[in-house]
N, CA, C and O atoms as a Maestro MAE file, in Angstrom:
{
 s_m_m2io_version
 :::
 2.0.0
}

f_m_ct {
 s_m_title
 :::
 protein
 m_atom[332] {
  # First column is atom index #
  i_m_mmod_type
  r_m_x_coord
  r_m_y_coord
  r_m_z_coord
  i_m_residue_number
  s_m_chain_name
  s_m_pdb_residue_name
  s_m_pdb_atom_name
  i_m_atomic_number
  :::
  1 25 -0.355 -7.952 32.728 1 A "MET " " N  " 7
  2 3 0.491 -8.146 31.102 1 A "MET " " CA " 6
  3 2 0.818 -6.572 30.464 1 A "MET " " C  " 6
  4 15 1.661 -6.264 29.622 1 A "MET " " O  " 8
  5 25 -0.062 -5.794 31.107 2 A "SER " " N  " 7
  6 3 0.056 -4.297 31.012 2 A "SER " " CA " 6
  7 2 1.443 -3.795 31.765 2 A "SER " " C  " 6
  8 15 2.381 -3.140 31.312 2 A "SER " " O  " 8
  9 25 1.255 -4.264 32.888 3 A "GLY " " N  " 7
  10 3 2.716 -3.717 33.448 3 A "GLY " " CA " 6
  11 2 3.889 -4.343 32.867 3 A "GLY " " C  " 6
  12 15 4.914 -3.662 32.845 3 A "GLY " " O  " 8
  13 25 3.925 -5.645 32.341 4 A "TYR " " N  " 7
  14 3 5.014 -6.516 31.252 4 A "TYR " " CA " 6
  15 2 5.164 -5.348 29.856 4 A "TYR " " C  " 6
  16 15 6.200 -4.965 29.313 4 A "TYR " " O  " 8
  17 25 4.177 -5.095 29.642 5 A "PHE " " N  " 7
  18 3 4.471 -4.272 28.154 5 A "PHE " " CA " 6
  19 2 4.788 -2.973 28.561 5 A "PHE " " C  " 6
  20 15 5.691 -2.410 27.943 5 A "PHE " " O  " 8
  21 25 4.172 -2.316 29.575 6 A "SER " " N  " 7
  22 3 4.954 -0.718 29.953 6 A "SER " " CA " 6
  23 2 6.371 -0.604 30.258 6 A "SER " " C  " 6
  24 15 7.168 0.119 29.661 6 A "SER " " O  " 8
  25 25 6.714 -1.662 31.596 7 A "SER " " N  " 7
  26 3 8.154 -1.827 31.581 7 A "SER " " CA " 6
  27 2 9.005 -2.076 30.798 7 A "SER " " C  " 6
  28 15 10.192 -1.868 31.052 7 A "SER " " O  " 8
  29 25 8.542 -2.631 29.555 8 A "HIS " " N  " 7
  30 3 9.489 -3.026 28.361 8 A "HIS " " CA " 6
  31 2 9.923 -1.945 27.381 8 A "HIS " " C  " 6
  32 15 10.895 -1.814 26.637 8 A "HIS " " O  " 8
  33 25 8.615 -1.068 27.715 9 A "LEU " " N  " 7
  34 3 8.337 0.381 26.954 9 A "LEU " " CA " 6
  35 2 9.234 1.324 27.175 9 A "LEU " " C  " 6
  36 15 9.721 2.150 26.402 9 A "LEU " " O  " 8
  37 25 9.471 1.060 28.686 10 A "ARG " " N  " 7
  38 3 10.158 2.202 29.245 10 A "ARG " " CA " 6
  39 2 11.429 1.877 29.244 10 A "ARG " " C  " 6
  40 15 12.175 2.846 29.103 10 A "ARG " " O  " 8
  41 25 12.216 0.299 29.409 11 A "LYS " " N  " 7
  42 3 14.003 0.237 29.239 11 A "LYS " " CA " 6
  43 2 13.930 0.448 28.008 11 A "LYS " " C  " 6
  44 15 14.940 1.022 27.599 11 A "LYS " " O  " 8
  45 25 13.090 0.214 27.136 12 A "ILE " " N  " 7
  46 3 13.267 0.721 25.405 12 A "ILE " " CA " 6
  47 2 13.599 2.083 24.954 12 A "ILE " " C  " 6
  48 15 14.420 2.487 24.131 12 A "ILE " " O  " 8
  49 25 12.386 2.943 26.029 13 A "TRP " " N  " 7
  50 3 12.631 4.627 25.729 13 A "TRP " " CA " 6
  51 2 13.983 4.755 26.630 13 A "TRP " " C  " 6
  52 15 14.988 5.019 25.971 13 A "TRP " " O  " 8
  53 25 14.072 4.682 27.323 14 A "LEU " " N  " 7
  54 3 15.624 4.886 28.313 14 A "LEU " " CA " 6
  55 2 16.659 4.643 27.704 14 A "LEU " " C  " 6
  56 15 17.548 5.490 27.617 14 A "LEU " " O  " 8
  57 25 16.771 3.193 27.049 15 A "LEU " " N  " 7
  58 3 17.914 3.445 26.342 15 A "LEU " " CA " 6
  59 2 17.680 3.829 25.137 15 A "LEU " " C  " 6
  60 15 18.374 3.108 24.421 15 A "LEU " " O  " 8
  61 25 17.121 4.526 24.530 16 A "TYR " " N  " 7
  62 3 17.550 5.454 23.403 16 A "TYR " " CA " 6
  63 2 17.521 7.007 24.027 16 A "TYR " " C  " 6
  64 15 18.189 7.889 23.487 16 A "TYR " " O  " 8
  65 25 16.885 7.213 24.935 17 A "TYR " " N  " 7
  66 3 16.999 8.335 25.522 17 A "TYR " " CA " 6
  67 2 18.605 8.641 26.115 17 A "TYR " " C  " 6
  68 15 19.208 9.709 26.007 17 A "TYR " " O  " 8
  69 25 18.972 7.712 26.597 18 A "ASP " " N  " 7
  70 3 20.504 7.956 27.382 18 A "ASP " " CA " 6
  71 2 21.638 7.837 25.861 18 A "ASP " " C  " 6
  72 15 22.673 8.481 25.686 18 A "ASP " " O  " 8
  73 25 20.983 6.753 24.881 19 A "GLY " " N  " 7
  74 3 22.129 6.935 24.076 19 A "GLY " " CA " 6
  75 2 22.245 7.930 23.538 19 A "GLY " " C  " 6
  76 15 23.389 8.294 23.266 19 A "GLY " " O  " 8
  77 25 21.028 8.824 23.144 20 A "PHE " " N  " 7
  78 3 21.257 10.056 22.355 20 A "PHE " " CA " 6
  79 2 21.544 11.189 23.134 20 A "PHE " " C  " 6
  80 15 21.921 12.206 22.551 20 A "PHE " " O  " 8
  81 25 21.393 11.180 24.714 21 A "ARG " " N  " 7
  82 3 21.890 12.102 25.635 21 A "ARG " " CA " 6
  83 2 23.597 11.874 25.540 21 A "ARG " " C  " 6
  84 15 24.415 12.782 25.687 21 A "ARG " " O  " 8
  85 25 23.852 10.751 25.321 22 A "GLU " " N  " 7
  86 3 25.130 10.430 25.333 22 A "GLU " " CA " 6
  87 2 26.086 10.486 24.381 22 A "GLU " " C  " 6
  88 15 27.285 10.285 24.575 22 A "GLU " " O  " 8
  89 25 25.407 10.843 23.028 23 A "MET " " N  " 7
  90 3 26.463 11.458 22.161 23 A "MET " " CA " 6
  91 2 27.064 12.349 22.011 23 A "MET " " C  " 6
  92 15 26.711 13.190 22.838 23 A "MET " " O  " 8
  93 25 28.079 12.817 21.198 24 A "THR " " N  " 7
  94 3 28.620 13.786 20.739 24 A "THR " " CA " 6
  95 2 29.017 13.987 19.412 24 A "THR " " C  " 6
  96 15 28.846 15.030 18.779 24 A "THR " " O  " 8
  97 25 29.488 13.087 19.054 25 A "VAL " " N  " 7
  98 3 29.563 13.550 17.387 25 A "VAL " " CA " 6
  99 2 28.271 13.209 16.945 25 A "VAL " " C  " 6
  100 15 27.787 14.075 16.215 25 A "VAL " " O  " 8
  101 25 27.415 12.036 17.190 26 A "GLY " " N  " 7
  102 3 25.900 11.852 16.607 26 A "GLY " " CA " 6
  103 2 25.188 12.641 16.721 26 A "GLY " " C  " 6
  104 15 24.184 12.584 16.011 26 A "GLY " " O  " 8
  105 25 25.348 13.788 17.684 27 A "LYS " " N  " 7
  106 3 23.912 14.671 17.451 27 A "LYS " " CA " 6
  107 2 24.382 15.756 16.154 27 A "LYS " " C  " 6
  108 15 23.610 16.350 15.401 27 A "LYS " " O  " 8
  109 25 25.948 15.812 16.153 28 A "THR " " N  " 7
  110 3 25.835 16.691 14.719 28 A "THR " " CA " 6
  111 2 25.612 15.563 13.555 28 A "THR " " C  " 6
  112 15 25.036 16.023 12.570 28 A "THR " " O  " 8
  113 25 25.869 14.527 13.496 29 A "LEU " " N  " 7
  114 3 25.333 13.784 12.125 29 A "LEU " " CA " 6
  115 2 23.893 13.657 12.137 29 A "LEU " " C  " 6
  116 15 23.339 14.036 11.105 29 A "LEU " " O  " 8
  117 25 23.090 13.169 13.150 30 A "TRP " " N  " 7
  118 3 21.819 13.722 13.185 30 A "TRP " " CA " 6
  119 2 21.258 14.948 13.229 30 A "TRP " " C  " 6
  120 15 20.125 14.776 13.679 30 A "TRP " " O  " 8
  121 25 21.436 16.094 13.005 31 A "ALA " " N  " 7
  122 3 21.733 17.378 12.925 31 A "ALA " " CA " 6
  123 2 21.483 17.117 11.159 31 A "ALA " " C  " 6
  124 15 20.452 16.801 10.565 31 A "ALA " " O  " 8
  125 25 22.302 17.280 10.850 32 A "ILE " " N  " 7
  126 3 22.958 16.948 9.168 32 A "ILE " " CA " 6
  127 2 21.843 16.027 8.670 32 A "ILE " " C  " 6
  128 15 21.228 16.387 7.666 32 A "ILE " " O  " 8
  129 25 21.522 14.884 9.265 33 A "ILE " " N  " 7
  130 3 20.606 14.019 8.714 33 A "ILE " " CA " 6
  131 2 19.238 15.058 8.443 33 A "ILE " " C  " 6
  132 15 18.939 15.657 7.409 33 A "ILE " " O  " 8
  133 25 18.516 15.032 9.809 34 A "LEU " " N  " 7
  134 3 17.441 15.990 9.474 34 A "LEU " " CA " 6
  135 2 17.741 17.784 8.421 34 A "LEU " " C  " 6
  136 15 16.794 18.172 7.737 34 A "LEU " " O  " 8
  137 25 18.444 18.243 8.435 35 A "VAL " " N  " 7
  138 3 19.008 18.811 7.133 35 A "VAL " " CA " 6
  139 2 18.201 18.490 5.908 35 A "VAL " " C  " 6
  140 15 17.238 19.011 5.346 35 A "VAL " " O  " 8
  141 25 19.095 17.239 5.668 36 A "LYS " " N  " 7
  142 3 18.897 16.474 4.368 36 A "LYS " " CA " 6
  143 2 17.425 16.414 4.110 36 A "LYS " " C  " 6
  144 15 16.869 16.957 3.155 36 A "LYS " " O  " 8
  145 25 16.806 15.668 5.096 37 A "LEU " " N  " 7
  146 3 15.080 15.037 5.259 37 A "LEU " " CA " 6
  147 2 14.732 16.361 4.662 37 A "LEU " " C  " 6
  148 15 14.368 16.362 3.486 37 A "LEU " " O  " 8
  149 25 14.807 17.667 5.421 38 A "PHE " " N  " 7
  150 3 14.328 18.837 5.184 38 A "PHE " " CA " 6
  151 2 14.180 19.007 3.841 38 A "PHE " " C  " 6
  152 15 13.139 19.003 3.185 38 A "PHE " " O  " 8
  153 25 15.601 19.195 3.390 39 A "LEU " " N  " 7
  154 3 15.864 19.854 2.039 39 A "LEU " " CA " 6
  155 2 15.027 18.855 0.889 39 A "LEU " " C  " 6
  156 15 14.361 19.296 -0.048 39 A "LEU " " O  " 8
  157 25 15.261 17.274 1.242 40 A "PHE " " N  " 7
  158 3 14.758 16.636 0.163 40 A "PHE " " CA " 6
  159 2 13.110 16.771 0.065 40 A "PHE " " C  " 6
  160 15 12.444 16.892 -0.963 40 A "PHE " " O  " 8
  161 25 12.697 16.720 1.292 41 A "PHE " " N  " 7
  162 3 11.430 16.515 1.236 41 A "PHE " " CA " 6
  163 2 10.337 17.833 1.278 41 A "PHE " " C  " 6
  164 15 9.142 17.552 1.186 41 A "PHE " " O  " 8
  165 25 10.738 19.276 1.416 42 A "VAL " " N  " 7
  166 3 10.336 20.606 1.471 42 A "VAL " " CA " 6
  167 2 10.675 21.221 0.330 42 A "VAL " " C  " 6
  168 15 9.953 21.420 -0.646 42 A "VAL " " O  " 8
  169 25 11.887 21.538 0.498 43 A "ILE " " N  " 7
  170 3 12.407 22.428 -0.638 43 A "ILE " " CA " 6
  171 2 12.457 21.648 -2.328 43 A "ILE " " C  " 6
  172 15 12.258 22.191 -3.414 43 A "ILE " " O  " 8
  173 25 12.788 20.248 -2.027 44 A "ILE " " N  " 7
  174 3 12.754 20.145 -3.479 44 A "ILE " " CA " 6
  175 2 11.401 19.622 -4.182 44 A "ILE " " C  " 6
  176 15 11.179 19.199 -5.316 44 A "ILE " " O  " 8
  177 25 10.696 19.794 -3.201 45 A "LYS " " N  " 7
  178 3 9.132 19.134 -3.621 45 A "LYS " " CA " 6
  179 2 8.520 20.770 -4.028 45 A "LYS " " C  " 6
  180 15 7.716 20.902 -4.950 45 A "LYS " " O  " 8
  181 25 8.846 21.557 -3.492 46 A "PHE " " N  " 7
  182 3 8.239 22.900 -4.427 46 A "PHE " " CA " 6
  183 2 9.106 23.337 -5.767 46 A "PHE " " C  " 6
  184 15 8.670 24.020 -6.693 46 A "PHE " " O  " 8
  185 25 10.235 22.866 -5.670 47 A "LEU " " N  " 7
  186 3 10.907 22.827 -7.295 47 A "LEU " " CA " 6
  187 2 10.456 22.187 -8.168 47 A "LEU " " C  " 6
  188 15 9.909 22.577 -9.200 47 A "LEU " " O  " 8
  189 25 10.747 20.703 -7.650 48 A "PHE " " N  " 7
  190 3 10.234 20.003 -8.524 48 A "PHE " " CA " 6
  191 2 9.079 19.274 -9.253 48 A "PHE " " C  " 6
  192 15 9.018 18.708 -10.345 48 A "PHE " " O  " 8
  193 25 7.911 19.555 -7.954 49 A "PHE " " N  " 7
  194 3 7.052 19.247 -8.228 49 A "PHE " " CA " 6
  195 2 5.795 20.256 -8.162 49 A "PHE " " C  " 6
  196 15 5.294 20.394 -7.046 49 A "PHE " " O  " 8
  197 25 5.299 20.890 -9.104 50 A "PRO " " N  " 7
  198 3 4.742 22.254 -8.578 50 A "PRO " " CA " 6
  199 2 3.245 22.032 -8.739 50 A "PRO " " C  " 6
  200 15 3.001 21.473 -9.808 50 A "PRO " " O  " 8
  201 25 2.163 22.300 -8.002 51 A "ASN " " N  " 7
  202 3 0.927 22.046 -8.039 51 A "ASN " " CA " 6
  203 2 0.030 22.337 -9.356 51 A "ASN " " C  " 6
  204 15 -0.852 23.185 -9.225 51 A "ASN " " O  " 8
  205 25 0.152 21.822 -10.379 52 A "ILE " " N  " 7
  206 3 -0.274 22.136 -11.695 52 A "ILE " " CA " 6
  207 2 -1.716 21.688 -11.899 52 A "ILE " " C  " 6
  208 15 -2.083 21.785 -13.070 52 A "ILE " " O  " 8
  209 25 -2.366 21.352 -11.282 53 A "LEU " " N  " 7
  210 3 -3.975 21.572 -11.183 53 A "LEU " " CA " 6
  211 2 -4.493 22.870 -10.748 53 A "LEU " " C  " 6
  212 15 -5.144 23.698 -11.385 53 A "LEU " " O  " 8
  213 25 -4.036 22.887 -9.419 54 A "SER " " N  " 7
  214 3 -4.444 24.467 -9.178 54 A "SER " " CA " 6
  215 2 -4.083 25.868 -9.566 54 A "SER " " C  " 6
  216 15 -4.654 26.959 -9.551 54 A "SER " " O  " 8
  217 25 -2.868 25.391 -9.930 55 A "ARG " " N  " 7
  218 3 -1.835 26.625 -11.207 55 A "ARG " " CA " 6
  219 2 -2.823 26.923 -12.227 55 A "ARG " " C  " 6
  220 15 -3.191 28.055 -12.543 55 A "ARG " " O  " 8
  221 25 -3.379 25.407 -12.907 56 A "ASP " " N  " 7
  222 3 -4.377 25.408 -14.237 56 A "ASP " " CA " 6
  223 2 -5.731 26.088 -14.233 56 A "ASP " " C  " 6
  224 15 -6.302 27.073 -14.701 56 A "ASP " " O  " 8
  225 25 -5.915 25.159 -13.543 57 A "PHE " " N  " 7
  226 3 -8.013 25.168 -12.887 57 A "PHE " " CA " 6
  227 2 -8.354 25.922 -12.237 57 A "PHE " " C  " 6
  228 15 -7.439 26.152 -11.446 57 A "PHE " " O  " 8
  229 25 -9.391 26.678 -11.989 58 A "ASP " " N  " 7
  230 3 -10.030 27.666 -10.955 58 A "ASP " " CA " 6
  231 2 -10.635 26.893 -9.648 58 A "ASP " " C  " 6
  232 15 -10.573 27.348 -8.506 58 A "ASP " " O  " 8
  233 25 -11.232 25.646 -10.010 59 A "ASN " " N  " 7
  234 3 -12.211 24.857 -8.855 59 A "ASN " " CA " 6
  235 2 -11.704 23.477 -8.859 59 A "ASN " " C  " 6
  236 15 -10.813 22.999 -9.560 59 A "ASN " " O  " 8
  237 25 -12.670 22.735 -7.651 60 A "ASP " " N  " 7
  238 3 -12.180 21.441 -7.380 60 A "ASP " " CA " 6
  239 2 -12.936 20.757 -8.697 60 A "ASP " " C  " 6
  240 15 -12.563 19.742 -9.284 60 A "ASP " " O  " 8
  241 25 -13.856 21.409 -8.942 61 A "ARG " " N  " 7
  242 3 -14.948 20.524 -9.997 61 A "ARG " " CA " 6
  243 2 -13.909 20.434 -11.244 61 A "ARG " " C  " 6
  244 15 -13.475 19.315 -11.518 61 A "ARG " " O  " 8
  245 25 -13.477 21.574 -12.033 62 A "ASP " " N  " 7
  246 3 -12.333 21.554 -13.101 62 A "ASP " " CA " 6
  247 2 -11.341 20.684 -13.331 62 A "ASP " " C  " 6
  248 15 -11.046 20.130 -14.390 62 A "ASP " " O  " 8
  249 25 -10.686 20.573 -11.937 63 A "ARG " " N  " 7
  250 3 -9.765 19.961 -11.907 63 A "ARG " " CA " 6
  251 2 -10.091 18.337 -11.501 63 A "ARG " " C  " 6
  252 15 -9.115 17.602 -11.650 63 A "ARG " " O  " 8
  253 25 -10.924 17.898 -11.170 64 A "ALA " " N  " 7
  254 3 -11.684 16.418 -11.100 64 A "ALA " " CA " 6
  255 2 -11.965 16.406 -12.297 64 A "ALA " " C  " 6
  256 15 -11.802 15.258 -12.711 64 A "ALA " " O  " 8
  257 25 -12.490 17.442 -13.514 65 A "ASP " " N  " 7
  258 3 -13.279 16.720 -14.803 65 A "ASP " " CA " 6
  259 2 -11.842 16.673 -15.355 65 A "ASP " " C  " 6
  260 15 -12.001 15.753 -16.157 65 A "ASP " " O  " 8
  261 25 -10.745 16.972 -15.464 66 A "HIS " " N  " 7
  262 3 -9.378 16.942 -16.082 66 A "HIS " " CA " 6
  263 2 -8.905 15.771 -15.474 66 A "HIS " " C  " 6
  264 15 -8.521 14.956 -16.311 66 A "HIS " " O  " 8
  265 25 -8.801 15.410 -14.337 67 A "VAL " " N  " 7
  266 3 -8.251 14.366 -13.975 67 A "VAL " " CA " 6
  267 2 -8.863 12.825 -14.883 67 A "VAL " " C  " 6
  268 15 -8.303 11.902 -15.475 67 A "VAL " " O  " 8
  269 25 -10.490 13.249 -14.540 68 A "ARG " " N  " 7
  270 3 -11.286 12.136 -15.216 68 A "ARG " " CA " 6
  271 2 -10.883 11.843 -16.526 68 A "ARG " " C  " 6
  272 15 -10.430 10.764 -16.908 68 A "ARG " " O  " 8
  273 25 -11.087 12.948 -17.263 69 A "HIS " " N  " 7
  274 3 -10.334 12.891 -18.456 69 A "HIS " " CA " 6
  275 2 -9.165 12.368 -18.590 69 A "HIS " " C  " 6
  276 15 -9.088 11.339 -19.261 69 A "HIS " " O  " 8
  277 25 -8.278 12.782 -18.152 70 A "GLU " " N  " 7
  278 3 -7.196 12.013 -18.661 70 A "GLU " " CA " 6
  279 2 -6.628 10.726 -18.150 70 A "GLU " " C  " 6
  280 15 -5.536 10.338 -18.565 70 A "GLU " " O  " 8
  281 25 -7.428 9.931 -17.122 71 A "LEU " " N  " 7
  282 3 -7.756 8.730 -16.787 71 A "LEU " " CA " 6
  283 2 -8.080 7.344 -17.818 71 A "LEU " " C  " 6
  284 15 -7.613 6.260 -18.167 71 A "LEU " " O  " 8
  285 25 -9.632 8.578 -18.069 72 A "LEU " " N  " 7
  286 3 -10.662 7.577 -18.755 72 A "LEU " " CA " 6
  287 2 -10.738 7.920 -20.030 72 A "LEU " " C  " 6
  288 15 -10.527 6.969 -20.783 72 A "LEU " " O  " 8
  289 25 -10.977 8.995 -20.586 73 A "ASP " " N  " 7
  290 3 -10.890 8.915 -21.787 73 A "ASP " " CA " 6
  291 2 -9.479 9.678 -23.059 73 A "ASP " " C  " 6
  292 15 -9.441 10.289 -24.127 73 A "ASP " " O  " 8
  293 25 -8.887 9.324 -22.411 74 A "ASN " " N  " 7
  294 3 -7.232 9.842 -22.971 74 A "ASN " " CA " 6
  295 2 -6.717 8.285 -23.925 74 A "ASN " " C  " 6
  296 15 -6.246 7.329 -23.309 74 A "ASN " " O  " 8
  297 25 -6.868 8.257 -25.174 75 A "PRO " " N  " 7
  298 3 -6.405 6.763 -25.326 75 A "PRO " " CA " 6
  299 2 -4.795 7.287 -25.510 75 A "PRO " " C  " 6
  300 15 -4.095 6.288 -25.676 75 A "PRO " " O  " 8
  301 25 -4.073 8.403 -25.530 76 A "LYS " " N  " 7
  302 3 -2.662 8.313 -25.406 76 A "LYS " " CA " 6
  303 2 -2.032 7.906 -24.384 76 A "LYS " " C  " 6
  304 15 -0.803 7.855 -24.332 76 A "LYS " " O  " 8
  305 25 -3.229 7.391 -22.950 77 A "ARG " " N  " 7
  306 3 -2.336 7.231 -21.881 77 A "ARG " " CA " 6
  307 2 -2.480 5.963 -21.862 77 A "ARG " " C  " 6
  308 15 -2.070 5.769 -20.718 77 A "ARG " " O  " 8
  309 25 -2.803 4.732 -22.332 78 A "PHE " " N  " 7
  310 3 -3.058 3.195 -22.359 78 A "PHE " " CA " 6
  311 2 -2.892 3.128 -23.721 78 A "PHE " " C  " 6
  312 15 -3.833 3.811 -24.126 78 A "PHE " " O  " 8
  313 25 -2.370 2.790 -24.554 79 A "PRO " " N  " 7
  314 3 -2.358 2.674 -26.151 79 A "PRO " " CA " 6
  315 2 -2.583 1.565 -26.399 79 A "PRO " " C  " 6
  316 15 -2.974 1.370 -27.550 79 A "PRO " " O  " 8
  317 25 -2.435 0.157 -25.341 80 A "SER " " N  " 7
  318 3 -2.925 -0.915 -26.176 80 A "SER " " CA " 6
  319 2 -4.183 -1.348 -25.435 80 A "SER " " C  " 6
  320 15 -4.767 -2.413 -25.638 80 A "SER " " O  " 8
  321 25 -4.632 -0.180 -24.334 81 A "HIS " " N  " 7
  322 3 -5.596 -0.904 -24.115 81 A "HIS " " CA " 6
  323 2 -6.912 -0.529 -24.689 81 A "HIS " " C  " 6
  324 15 -7.255 0.652 -24.631 81 A "HIS " " O  " 8
  325 25 -7.860 -1.620 -25.364 82 A "LYS " " N  " 7
  326 3 -8.759 -1.505 -26.514 82 A "LYS " " CA " 6
  327 2 -10.096 -0.999 -25.424 82 A "LYS " " C  " 6
  328 15 -9.869 -1.237 -24.238 82 A "LYS " " O  " 8
  329 25 -11.037 -0.534 -25.643 83 A "ILE " " N  " 7
  330 3 -12.224 0.262 -24.851 83 A "ILE " " CA " 6
  331 2 -13.083 -0.734 -25.841 83 A "ILE " " C  " 6
  332 15 -14.313 -0.714 -25.821 83 A "ILE " " O  " 8
  :::
 }
 m_bond[331] {
  # First column is bond index #
  i_m_from
  i_m_to
  i_m_order
  :::
  1 1 2 1
  2 2 3 1
  3 3 4 2
  4 3 5 1
  5 5 6 1
  6 6 7 1
  7 7 8 2
  8 7 9 1
  9 9 10 1
  10 10 11 1
  11 11 12 2
  12 11 13 1
  13 13 14 1
  14 14 15 1
  15 15 16 2
  16 15 17 1
  17 17 18 1
  18 18 19 1
  19 19 20 2
  20 19 21 1
  21 21 22 1
  22 22 23 1
  23 23 24 2
  24 23 25 1
  25 25 26 1
  26 26 27 1
  27 27 28 2
  28 27 29 1
  29 29 30 1
  30 30 31 1
  31 31 32 2
  32 31 33 1
  33 33 34 1
  34 34 35 1
  35 35 36 2
  36 35 37 1
  37 37 38 1
  38 38 39 1
  39 39 40 2
  40 39 41 1
  41 41 42 1
  42 42 43 1
  43 43 44 2
  44 43 45 1
  45 45 46 1
  46 46 47 1
  47 47 48 2
  48 47 49 1
  49 49 50 1
  50 50 51 1
  51 51 52 2
  52 51 53 1
  53 53 54 1
  54 54 55 1
  55 55 56 2
  56 55 57 1
  57 57 58 1
  58 58 59 1
  59 59 60 2
  60 59 61 1
  61 61 62 1
  62 62 63 1
  63 63 64 2
  64 63 65 1
  65 65 66 1
  66 66 67 1
  67 67 68 2
  68 67 69 1
  69 69 70 1
  70 70 71 1
  71 71 72 2
  72 71 73 1
  73 73 74 1
  74 74 75 1
  75 75 76 2
  76 75 77 1
  77 77 78 1
  78 78 79 1
  79 79 80 2
  80 79 81 1
  81 81 82 1
  82 82 83 1
  83 83 84 2
  84 83 85 1
  85 85 86 1
  86 86 87 1
  87 87 88 2
  88 87 89 1
  89 89 90 1
  90 90 91 1
  91 91 92 2
  92 91 93 1
  93 93 94 1
  94 94 95 1
  95 95 96 2
  96 95 97 1
  97 97 98 1
  98 98 99 1
  99 99 100 2
  100 99 101 1
  101 101 102 1
  102 102 103 1
  103 103 104 2
  104 103 105 1
  105 105 106 1
  106 106 107 1
  107 107 108 2
  108 107 109 1
  109 109 110 1
  110 110 111 1
  111 111 112 2
  112 111 113 1
  113 113 114 1
  114 114 115 1
  115 115 116 2
  116 115 117 1
  117 117 118 1
  118 118 119 1
  119 119 120 2
  120 119 121 1
  121 121 122 1
  122 122 123 1
  123 123 124 2
  124 123 125 1
  125 125 126 1
  126 126 127 1
  127 127 128 2
  128 127 129 1
  129 129 130 1
  130 130 131 1
  131 131 132 2
  132 131 133 1
  133 133 134 1
  134 134 135 1
  135 135 136 2
  136 135 137 1
  137 137 138 1
  138 138 139 1
  139 139 140 2
  140 139 141 1
  141 141 142 1
  142 142 143 1
  143 143 144 2
  144 143 145 1
  145 145 146 1
  146 146 147 1
  147 147 148 2
  148 147 149 1
  149 149 150 1
  150 150 151 1
  151 151 152 2
  152 151 153 1
  153 153 154 1
  154 154 155 1
  155 155 156 2
  156 155 157 1
  157 157 158 1
  158 158 159 1
  159 159 160 2
  160 159 161 1
  161 161 162 1
  162 162 163 1
  163 163 164 2
  164 163 165 1
  165 165 166 1
  166 166 167 1
  167 167 168 2
  168 167 169 1
  169 169 170 1
  170 170 171 1
  171 171 172 2
  172 171 173 1
  173 173 174 1
  174 174 175 1
  175 175 176 2
  176 175 177 1
  177 177 178 1
  178 178 179 1
  179 179 180 2
  180 179 181 1
  181 181 182 1
  182 182 183 1
  183 183 184 2
  184 183 185 1
  185 185 186 1
  186 186 187 1
  187 187 188 2
  188 187 189 1
  189 189 190 1
  190 190 191 1
  191 191 192 2
  192 191 193 1
  193 193 194 1
  194 194 195 1
  195 195 196 2
  196 195 197 1
  197 197 198 1
  198 198 199 1
  199 199 200 2
  200 199 201 1
  201 201 202 1
  202 202 203 1
  203 203 204 2
  204 203 205 1
  205 205 206 1
  206 206 207 1
  207 207 208 2
  208 207 209 1
  209 209 210 1
  210 210 211 1
  211 211 212 2
  212 211 213 1
  213 213 214 1
  214 214 215 1
  215 215 216 2
  216 215 217 1
  217 217 218 1
  218 218 219 1
  219 219 220 2
  220 219 221 1
  221 221 222 1
  222 222 223 1
  223 223 224 2
  224 223 225 1
  225 225 226 1
  226 226 227 1
  227 227 228 2
  228 227 229 1
  229 229 230 1
  230 230 231 1
  231 231 232 2
  232 231 233 1
  233 233 234 1
  234 234 235 1
  235 235 236 2
  236 235 237 1
  237 237 238 1
  238 238 239 1
  239 239 240 2
  240 239 241 1
  241 241 242 1
  242 242 243 1
  243 243 244 2
  244 243 245 1
  245 245 246 1
  246 246 247 1
  247 247 248 2
  248 247 249 1
  249 249 250 1
  250 250 251 1
  251 251 252 2
  252 251 253 1
  253 253 254 1
  254 254 255 1
  255 255 256 2
  256 255 257 1
  257 257 258 1
  258 258 259 1
  259 259 260 2
  260 259 261 1
  261 261 262 1
  262 262 263 1
  263 263 264 2
  264 263 265 1
  265 265 266 1
  266 266 267 1
  267 267 268 2
  268 267 269 1
  269 269 270 1
  270 270 271 1
  271 271 272 2
  272 271 273 1
  273 273 274 1
  274 274 275 1
  275 275 276 2
  276 275 277 1
  277 277 278 1
  278 278 279 1
  279 279 280 2
  280 279 281 1
  281 281 282 1
  282 282 283 1
  283 283 284 2
  284 283 285 1
  285 285 286 1
  286 286 287 1
  287 287 288 2
  288 287 289 1
  289 289 290 1
  290 290 291 1
  291 291 292 2
  292 291 293 1
  293 293 294 1
  294 294 295 1
  295 295 296 2
  296 295 297 1
  297 297 298 1
  298 298 299 1
  299 299 300 2
  300 299 301 1
  301 301 302 1
  302 302 303 1
  303 303 304 2
  304 303 305 1
  305 305 306 1
  306 306 307 1
  307 307 308 2
  308 307 309 1
  309 309 310 1
  310 310 311 1
  311 311 312 2
  312 311 313 1
  313 313 314 1
  314 314 315 1
  315 315 316 2
  316 315 317 1
  317 317 318 1
  318 318 319 1
  319 319 320 2
  320 319 321 1
  321 321 322 1
  322 322 323 1
  323 323 324 2
  324 323 325 1
  325 325 326 1
  326 326 327 1
  327 327 328 2
  328 327 329 1
  329 329 330 1
  330 330 331 1
  331 331 332 2
  :::
 }
}
């Protein structure tokens, strides 16, 4: 059974390997896609999602207390929720 499985994996690997190796325009398109993914997930993360907890609090205990307070003790968070 494992020989059957490994031969299929090898065929799938060779299919993709040969396909990417023979590409001409596709390589440029994949490079553009990878650059865009890098920009989306790395650069934009730092611009739009700063680590506010590490900026505002000095240690993990203070950060945890703040998150706990915001989730549990803040009535503005869930206005229809009655405790």
